[in-house]
C-alpha positions in Angstrom: 48.7 -18.4 26.9 45.9 -17.8 29.4 48.1 -19.2 32.2 50.8 -16.7 31.4 48.3 -13.8 31.5 47.0 -15.1 34.8 50.4 -15.4 36.3 51.3 -11.8 35.2 48.1 -10.5 36.6 48.7 -12.3 39.9 52.2 -10.9 40.1 51.0 -7.3 39.4 48.2 -7.7 41.9 50.7 -8.9 44.6 53.0 -6.0 43.8 50.2 -3.5 44.1 48.8 -5.0 47.4 52.0 -5.6 49.2 54.3 -2.8 47.9 52.5 0.1 46.2 49.4 0.4 48.3 51.2 0.3 51.7 53.8 2.8 50.4 51.1 5.2 49.3 49.2 4.9 52.6 52.4 5.6 54.6 53.0 8.7 52.5 49.5 10.0 52.9 49.6 9.3 56.7 52.9 11.0 57.1 51.8 14.1 55.3 48.4 14.2 57.0 49.9 13.7 60.5 52.5 16.4 59.9 49.9 18.9 58.6 47.5 18.2 61.5 50.2 18.6 64.2 51.6 21.7 62.5 48.2 23.4 62.3 46.9 22.4 65.7 50.0 22.3 67.9 52.8 24.0 66.0 55.1 20.9 66.3 56.7 18.7 63.7 58.3 15.3 63.1 60.4 15.2 66.3 57.4 15.0 68.6 56.3 11.9 70.4 52.7 12.9 69.6 53.6 12.6 65.9 54.2 8.8 66.3 50.8 8.4 68.0 48.9 10.2 65.3 50.9 8.4 62.5 50.2 4.9 64.0 46.5 5.8 64.4 46.4 6.8 60.8 48.1 3.6 59.7 45.7 1.5 61.8 42.7 3.4 60.4 43.9 2.7 56.8 44.4 -1.0 57.7 48.2 -1.5 57.4 49.5 -1.2 61.0 49.8 -4.0 63.4 
């Protein structure tokens, strides 16, 4: 019984760490980058600057390469 609980907790932990957490970080970075560029430079998603800010945010949060 304890082994089953341990396996379930391990699967839930993997799901959180490799699926849910990166997805949430990408969502936060996308919105924060868009808001920053919209407020400072009046530009949106089509800008090359957007990619630089987005990648920086991902690296700062620890999920970019």
